[in-house]
N, C-alpha and C positions, 0 to 999 in steps of 0.2 A: 631220776623222775619220779613223787610222788602220783602211785598210780592208787587209785580208789575203784568203788565198785556200788552199781547201784542195783536192786534186785526188780522186778517188774512189781511188786507190792510197795516200793518205797512210794514216798510221795513225792520224789525230784526225779522220778523216772518220768521220760517225755512222755506226755497224753500223746502225743501224735503217731508215737512209735509202738504205745500200747495200742492203739486201734487197728494196728495192720493184722491181714491173717495169720502172719507168724512171728510175733513178733519175741527178740533174743529174751530170754528166762532173766540174763543179767547182762548189764554192759558194764564194762571198766574202762575209765576213764581218766584223763590230767588233765588240769587247767581250771578254767572258771565256767562253771557250770551254768551261769548268770545269761550268758552267751545264746542259752536256749531261748530265751523270754525276746530276742530281737526277732524283726521280720527275717526269716531265712528264705535263702534261694539257692539253690545248689547249681554249680556250673561244670558239667564235664565233657570230656571228649578222649579224641586218641592220642596213646603215647607218642604216635608218631608224628606229632603238630607239623605245619609248614608253620614259617614267619609270621605268614596272613593270617592264621589260627590261635598262632601264640600271641601277636598282638592283640589280636581279638578279644580273648578271654581277658589276656591282662588288663586294658583298659575297661571292658566292661565291669569287671571285678572292683576295678579302682574306682569306677563313677557308684557302683551300687555302694559300697563300704562308705563312700564320702558319704550318700544320705543314710548311713546308721543302718542297713542293710548287712547280714551275717552271711557270706558265701561260705556255702558247703562244696566240699570235693574230697576226691579220695587220696589226695597226695602220689598220685603217680608220675611218671615224666609226662611232659608233654603239656596239654590243656589243663590239665589236673596242678601242676606245678605253678602256672602261671596266673591262675586262678587264686589261687593261696597268696602268691607274691603281690599282686593287685591289690588284694585285700588287706592284706599285712599291715599296713601304716594306718590303714584309715578307721574313723570311729567304729564301722559295723564290725570289724576284724572278720575272723573265718573259722572255721570247723573244718579237721580232718578227719574223715572215717576211715578207720586200718581194718586190712584184712585179717594181718598177723595181730598177734596179741603187743601188748605198746611198748613189752623192753627189747623187741627185736623187727623194727622196723625196717620196710623195706619200700624202696629200693635204701640200701645203707647211705648212699650218698644224699638222701634228704634226711637224714638224722638231724643235720643241722635248722633246716627249714621247720622240722617238728619242734622243736626248741625253741624256735623262734615264735612259732606259732603258741607256744604256751607262756611265752615271756612277755608276750606284746597282750597278753588278756585275752586269746583264743583258746580252744578246746580239742583234744586227741580223743577218740571213743574209737572203741572196739569190741565185738561181741567176745572174744577171744581171750580167755585167762589163762592161758600156760601155755607154755613153748612146746613147739611141735611145727611140724612140718606143714605150711600152709600151700594147700592143694588150690588147683585154678577151678573147680565149682565154687571156692569161699569165696573170691573174689566177686564172682556173681553174685554170690548170696548176700554180701557186704551192701551190693547194691541198692537193695529195697530200704535201706538203713537210709544210706542219702537221698533217699527220694521219700523217707517217711518222714525225715526232720524237715525237709523245705516246703513251702508252700508253691513253689514253683521251680521246675527245673529247666534249664536252658544248657543245650546241646551245641558245642561247636567240634565240630569236624569227627567225624565217624565213619568208616568203611563199612561196606556192607554187615560183616560180620565185627561186631565192634561190642566190649562191656559198656559202652556209654549208651549205645540204644538198647542196649538192656536194662540200663537205669530210667531211660524214655520208656519203657513198657511198663518197666514197676509203678511210674508215673502215672502213667493212663489208667492202672487197675486200680490203684490207689485214688484216681479222682484230683490227680494235681495239673496245675497249670502248666502243660509243656508248650516250651520254645524250643524253636530249631533257628541255628542262624545259618542260612544258606551259605556255600563255598563255591569256588571256582570249579564251573563244569571238568577241566582237566585234570583236575586233582582226585586220587584214587580215595584220599582220607575224607573226601566230601561226596560220596556217590553215596552211602548210607544214608546221612544228614539231609541229604536234595529229596531223596526218593521220598523218605520217610514226611518230610518237610511237607512236601507235595501230595502226598496220600492223604495227609492228617489234616491240611490247608493250616499250619501252625507254624510257619515262616514268620520269623521277625527279622528286618531289613534297616533298623534302625536304633538309636536308645530310645525314641520318642515312642516306637510301638513297644519297646521293651517297657516302659513305665507306663504307658495305657495298658498292657497286659497285665501289669505289676497294681493297677488303680491308684498309680501314684501321679503326681502334677509332672509337666515334663518343666524340663530346667531351661528359661532362657538364659542364663549366664554364658559371656563368651566362652568358645573350648580356649583353653591355655596348651598353646604349643611350643615345645621349647626345643631347642637343638637340632640336628636332625630332621624333626617332622617338620620344623619352621623354615628350614633351608629348600625343603622341597615341597613344600604350602607355596613358598615363593617363587620357585621354579615354575610350577602349575599355573601361577597366577598371570605368568608372561605370555606362556601359551601352553595349551593342552598338549601331553606327550604320552607315551607307551611307555611301558615297564620298562622296554630296552633302551628307548631313548632316557630314561631316567638314568637306568643303571651305566649310563656312559660317564654320568659325573659323579653318580654317589653308589655305595656298595649294596649288591643285588640283598642281602638280608636287610640293610636299613631300608631300602626303597620299598620289600613288600611289607615290614612292618610300618612304616611311616603311610603307606599309602591306604594301608588296612584303618588306621586309627584316623585320617582322613574322611575315607568313607563312614565309619562306623560313627563319627562326630557329625556328620553331615553336610560337611565341609568339600567335598570331591563325590563324583560319581563315572563310573567307569562302562563305557559305553559297548555295545556289542561287538564292536571292531578293537576293541581292547585301549581305546583313547582315554585318558583320565583327565577331566577338567574338574575345574575348582567352579563351584556353585555358588558360592559366598564371596564375591571379590571385593566386599567392603575392608 
Protein backbone atom coordinates (compact mmCIF):
# COMPACT_ATOMS: atom_id res chain seq x y z
CA UNK A 1 0.00 0.00 0.00
CA UNK A 2 1.07 3.54 -0.68
CA UNK A 3 0.49 5.40 2.58
CA UNK A 4 0.19 9.19 2.49
CA UNK A 5 -0.64 11.77 5.14
CA UNK A 6 -2.50 15.02 5.61
CA UNK A 7 -1.72 17.56 8.30
CA UNK A 8 -4.53 19.56 9.80
CA UNK A 9 -3.47 22.70 7.94
CA UNK A 10 -3.56 20.92 4.55
CA UNK A 11 -6.38 21.98 2.24
CA UNK A 12 -7.51 18.38 1.67
CA UNK A 13 -7.78 17.60 5.38
CA UNK A 14 -11.48 16.79 6.02
CA UNK A 15 -13.30 19.92 7.21
CA UNK A 16 -15.73 17.95 9.39
CA UNK A 17 -12.78 16.35 11.19
CA UNK A 18 -11.03 19.68 11.66
CA UNK A 19 -14.10 21.08 13.44
CA UNK A 20 -14.32 18.58 16.31
CA UNK A 21 -13.00 19.19 19.82
CA UNK A 22 -9.80 17.13 19.47
CA UNK A 23 -8.97 16.65 15.77
CA UNK A 24 -5.88 14.59 14.86
CA UNK A 25 -2.93 16.80 14.03
CA UNK A 26 -2.20 14.45 11.13
CA UNK A 27 -4.06 11.61 9.47
CA UNK A 28 -2.58 8.79 7.41
CA UNK A 29 -4.49 7.31 4.53
CA UNK A 30 -4.41 4.86 1.67
CA UNK A 31 -6.81 5.01 -1.26
CA UNK A 32 -9.12 7.54 -2.84
CA UNK A 33 -9.59 10.82 -0.95
CA UNK A 34 -12.36 11.81 -3.35
CA UNK A 35 -14.82 9.55 -1.50
CA UNK A 36 -14.76 12.11 1.33
CA UNK A 37 -16.79 14.41 -0.93
CA UNK A 38 -19.70 11.96 -1.01
CA UNK A 39 -22.57 11.74 1.44
CA UNK A 40 -21.03 9.78 4.35
CA UNK A 41 -22.96 7.62 6.80
CA UNK A 42 -21.38 5.46 9.50
CA UNK A 43 -22.67 1.96 10.27
CA UNK A 44 -21.19 0.47 13.44
CA UNK A 45 -21.99 -2.28 15.92
CA UNK A 46 -20.82 -5.22 17.95
CA UNK A 47 -18.02 -7.57 16.97
CA UNK A 48 -20.13 -10.46 18.31
CA UNK A 49 -22.91 -9.90 15.81
CA UNK A 50 -25.86 -12.23 15.34
CA UNK A 51 -26.90 -13.51 11.92
CA UNK A 52 -29.79 -11.04 12.13
CA UNK A 53 -27.48 -8.10 12.84
CA UNK A 54 -24.92 -9.08 10.22
CA UNK A 55 -27.59 -9.40 7.54
CA UNK A 56 -29.13 -6.08 8.57
CA UNK A 57 -25.81 -4.22 8.37
CA UNK A 58 -24.93 -5.78 5.02
CA UNK A 59 -28.32 -5.05 3.46
CA UNK A 60 -28.57 -1.46 4.73
CA UNK A 61 -24.99 -0.68 3.63
CA UNK A 62 -25.66 -2.18 0.20
CA UNK A 63 -28.82 -0.10 -0.28
CA UNK A 64 -27.07 3.05 0.89
CA UNK A 65 -24.10 2.49 -1.39
CA UNK A 66 -26.41 1.73 -4.33
CA UNK A 67 -27.75 5.26 -3.89
CA UNK A 68 -24.30 6.86 -3.75
CA UNK A 69 -23.78 7.02 0.01
CA UNK A 70 -20.28 6.13 1.20
CA UNK A 71 -20.44 3.86 4.26
CA UNK A 72 -17.94 4.54 7.07
CA UNK A 73 -17.00 1.89 9.64
CA UNK A 74 -14.09 0.52 11.66
CA UNK A 75 -12.99 -2.72 9.90
CA UNK A 76 -13.70 -4.80 13.02
CA UNK A 77 -15.32 -8.22 13.09
CA UNK A 78 -19.11 -8.45 13.02
CA UNK A 79 -21.20 -5.42 12.08
CA UNK A 80 -18.28 -3.33 10.77
CA UNK A 81 -17.10 -6.00 8.34
CA UNK A 82 -20.66 -6.67 7.16
CA UNK A 83 -21.19 -2.96 6.47
CA UNK A 84 -17.95 -2.66 4.49
CA UNK A 85 -18.78 -5.74 2.44
CA UNK A 86 -22.31 -4.57 1.74
CA UNK A 87 -21.10 -1.22 0.41
CA UNK A 88 -17.99 -2.48 -1.37
CA UNK A 89 -19.31 -3.22 -4.86
CA UNK A 90 -21.79 -0.35 -5.14
CA UNK A 91 -21.23 3.22 -6.34
CA UNK A 92 -20.99 4.82 -2.89
CA UNK A 93 -18.09 2.68 -1.70
CA UNK A 94 -16.74 2.55 1.82
CA UNK A 95 -14.21 4.08 4.23
CA UNK A 96 -12.48 2.12 7.02
CA UNK A 97 -11.16 4.10 9.99
CA UNK A 98 -8.40 2.06 11.67
CA UNK A 99 -7.13 2.22 15.25
CA UNK A 100 -3.70 0.80 14.30
CA UNK A 101 -1.17 2.21 11.88
CA UNK A 102 -1.95 1.29 8.29
CA UNK A 103 1.02 -1.08 7.94
CA UNK A 104 -0.26 -3.31 10.74
CA UNK A 105 -3.99 -3.72 10.25
CA UNK A 106 -6.03 -5.62 12.81
CA UNK A 107 -7.62 -8.06 12.73
CA UNK A 108 -5.01 -9.45 10.35
CA UNK A 109 -7.69 -11.64 8.75
CA UNK A 110 -9.28 -8.43 7.39
CA UNK A 111 -6.15 -7.44 5.47
CA UNK A 112 -7.75 -8.80 2.29
CA UNK A 113 -10.92 -6.79 2.94
CA UNK A 114 -8.84 -3.65 3.48
CA UNK A 115 -7.00 -4.20 0.20
CA UNK A 116 -10.30 -4.73 -1.59
CA UNK A 117 -11.64 -1.46 -0.18
CA UNK A 118 -8.66 0.40 -1.65
CA UNK A 119 -8.76 -1.53 -4.93
CA UNK A 120 -12.41 -0.65 -5.45
CA UNK A 121 -11.94 3.06 -4.91
CA UNK A 122 -12.47 3.32 -1.16
CA UNK A 123 -10.29 4.69 1.60
CA UNK A 124 -8.41 3.59 4.71
CA UNK A 125 -7.70 6.19 7.41
CA UNK A 126 -5.72 6.18 10.67
CA UNK A 127 -4.34 8.83 12.99
CA UNK A 128 -1.55 6.49 14.06
CA UNK A 129 1.55 6.99 11.97
CA UNK A 130 4.03 4.58 13.52
CA UNK A 131 4.14 0.95 14.54
CA UNK A 132 3.54 0.16 18.16
CA UNK A 133 1.15 -1.64 20.42
CA UNK A 134 -2.42 -0.44 19.96
CA UNK A 135 -3.98 0.12 23.35
CA UNK A 136 -7.65 -0.42 24.18
CA UNK A 137 -8.37 3.27 24.62
CA UNK A 138 -7.09 3.96 21.09
CA UNK A 139 -9.98 1.94 19.64
CA UNK A 140 -12.40 4.17 21.53
CA UNK A 141 -10.48 7.29 20.52
CA UNK A 142 -10.74 6.23 16.87
CA UNK A 143 -14.53 6.29 17.12
CA UNK A 144 -14.65 10.10 17.24
CA UNK A 145 -13.16 10.09 13.72
CA UNK A 146 -15.80 7.67 12.41
CA UNK A 147 -18.51 9.96 13.73
CA UNK A 148 -16.82 13.21 12.68
CA UNK A 149 -16.47 12.15 9.06
CA UNK A 150 -20.13 11.12 8.82
CA UNK A 151 -23.28 13.20 8.69
CA UNK A 152 -25.20 10.37 10.37
CA UNK A 153 -24.36 7.33 12.50
CA UNK A 154 -26.41 4.12 12.44
CA UNK A 155 -25.80 1.63 15.24
CA UNK A 156 -26.69 -2.03 14.62
CA UNK A 157 -26.47 -4.24 17.72
CA UNK A 158 -24.45 -3.25 20.78
CA UNK A 159 -24.38 -4.57 24.34
CA UNK A 160 -24.43 -2.23 27.35
CA UNK A 161 -20.63 -1.90 27.25
CA UNK A 162 -19.75 -1.44 23.60
CA UNK A 163 -17.45 0.61 21.43
CA UNK A 164 -20.38 1.19 19.09
CA UNK A 165 -22.26 3.03 21.84
CA UNK A 166 -19.12 5.09 22.37
CA UNK A 167 -19.36 6.10 18.70
CA UNK A 168 -23.02 6.96 19.29
CA UNK A 169 -22.04 9.24 22.18
CA UNK A 170 -19.50 10.99 19.96
CA UNK A 171 -22.27 11.46 17.38
CA UNK A 172 -24.43 13.16 20.00
CA UNK A 173 -21.58 15.41 21.16
CA UNK A 174 -20.75 16.35 17.56
CA UNK A 175 -24.36 17.11 16.67
CA UNK A 176 -24.67 14.24 14.20
CA UNK A 177 -27.87 12.47 13.17
CA UNK A 178 -27.98 9.32 15.33
CA UNK A 179 -30.07 6.32 14.29
CA UNK A 180 -30.34 3.03 16.15
CA UNK A 181 -31.70 -0.18 14.68
CA UNK A 182 -33.73 -2.10 17.28
CA UNK A 183 -32.74 -5.70 17.97
CA UNK A 184 -34.44 -8.71 19.46
CA UNK A 185 -35.10 -8.31 23.17
CA UNK A 186 -33.66 -11.78 23.83
CA UNK A 187 -30.28 -10.89 22.31
CA UNK A 188 -27.59 -9.75 24.75
CA UNK A 189 -25.86 -7.78 21.99
CA UNK A 190 -28.98 -5.67 21.39
CA UNK A 191 -29.61 -4.56 24.96
CA UNK A 192 -27.43 -1.47 24.72
CA UNK A 193 -28.91 -0.29 21.43
CA UNK A 194 -32.49 -0.97 22.50
CA UNK A 195 -32.00 0.98 25.74
CA UNK A 196 -30.24 3.96 24.13
CA UNK A 197 -32.68 4.03 21.21
CA UNK A 198 -35.65 4.17 23.56
CA UNK A 199 -34.09 6.82 25.79
CA UNK A 200 -33.11 9.08 22.89
CA UNK A 201 -36.12 8.30 20.68
CA UNK A 202 -33.88 7.55 17.71
CA UNK A 203 -34.95 4.03 16.74
CA UNK A 204 -35.40 3.35 13.03
CA UNK A 205 -37.44 0.31 12.04
CA UNK A 206 -37.34 0.34 8.24
CA UNK A 207 -35.37 1.63 5.28
CA UNK A 208 -38.10 4.22 4.72
CA UNK A 209 -37.38 5.68 8.16
CA UNK A 210 -33.64 5.68 7.43
CA UNK A 211 -34.21 7.55 4.14
CA UNK A 212 -36.43 10.04 6.00
CA UNK A 213 -33.68 10.64 8.56
CA UNK A 214 -31.16 11.22 5.78
CA UNK A 215 -33.48 13.57 3.92
CA UNK A 216 -33.68 11.25 0.91
CA UNK A 217 -36.68 10.11 -1.08
CA UNK A 218 -37.98 6.62 -0.47
CA UNK A 219 -37.27 3.95 -3.05
CA UNK A 220 -40.40 2.61 -4.76
CA UNK A 221 -38.54 -0.06 -6.71
CA UNK A 222 -39.48 -3.65 -5.84
CA UNK A 223 -37.00 -5.36 -3.55
CA UNK A 224 -34.89 -7.90 -5.43
CA UNK A 225 -34.58 -11.20 -3.60
CA UNK A 226 -32.41 -14.09 -4.61
CA UNK A 227 -31.59 -17.62 -3.49
CA UNK A 228 -32.58 -18.56 0.04
CA UNK A 229 -34.30 -15.22 0.65
CA UNK A 230 -36.80 -15.86 -2.14
CA UNK A 231 -37.39 -19.44 -0.97
CA UNK A 232 -38.17 -18.31 2.57
CA UNK A 233 -40.29 -15.46 1.23
CA UNK A 234 -42.31 -17.95 -0.82
CA UNK A 235 -42.63 -20.28 2.19
CA UNK A 236 -43.99 -17.42 4.31
CA UNK A 237 -46.42 -16.42 1.56
CA UNK A 238 -47.97 -19.87 1.90
CA UNK A 239 -48.52 -19.40 5.63
CA UNK A 240 -47.08 -17.33 8.52
CA UNK A 241 -44.44 -19.26 10.48
CA UNK A 242 -42.13 -18.92 13.45
CA UNK A 243 -38.33 -19.07 13.26
CA UNK A 244 -38.38 -22.62 14.65
CA UNK A 245 -40.86 -23.72 11.99
CA UNK A 246 -38.74 -22.23 9.22
CA UNK A 247 -35.66 -23.97 10.66
CA UNK A 248 -37.33 -27.31 10.03
CA UNK A 249 -36.85 -26.65 6.31
CA UNK A 250 -33.88 -24.27 6.19
CA UNK A 251 -30.52 -23.70 7.90
CA UNK A 252 -30.88 -21.59 11.08
CA UNK A 253 -28.31 -18.95 10.05
CA UNK A 254 -29.93 -18.62 6.62
CA UNK A 255 -33.33 -18.21 8.25
CA UNK A 256 -32.21 -15.39 10.57
CA UNK A 257 -30.39 -13.62 7.75
CA UNK A 258 -33.27 -13.92 5.27
CA UNK A 259 -35.93 -12.87 7.79
CA UNK A 260 -33.82 -9.82 8.69
CA UNK A 261 -33.64 -8.79 5.04
CA UNK A 262 -37.39 -9.30 4.57
CA UNK A 263 -38.15 -7.19 7.67
CA UNK A 264 -35.77 -4.38 6.73
CA UNK A 265 -37.18 -4.34 3.19
CA UNK A 266 -40.72 -3.99 4.53
CA UNK A 267 -41.83 -7.35 3.14
CA UNK A 268 -42.35 -9.16 6.44
CA UNK A 269 -43.19 -8.47 10.06
CA UNK A 270 -42.70 -10.50 13.25
CA UNK A 271 -45.54 -10.45 15.75
CA UNK A 272 -45.12 -10.33 19.51
CA UNK A 273 -45.62 -14.08 19.62
CA UNK A 274 -42.74 -14.61 17.17
CA UNK A 275 -44.83 -15.44 14.09
CA UNK A 276 -43.47 -14.00 10.83
CA UNK A 277 -45.98 -12.82 8.25
CA UNK A 278 -45.57 -11.42 4.75
CA UNK A 279 -46.79 -7.82 4.45
CA UNK A 280 -46.76 -7.60 0.68
CA UNK A 281 -48.29 -10.68 -0.92
CA UNK A 282 -48.19 -9.35 -4.47
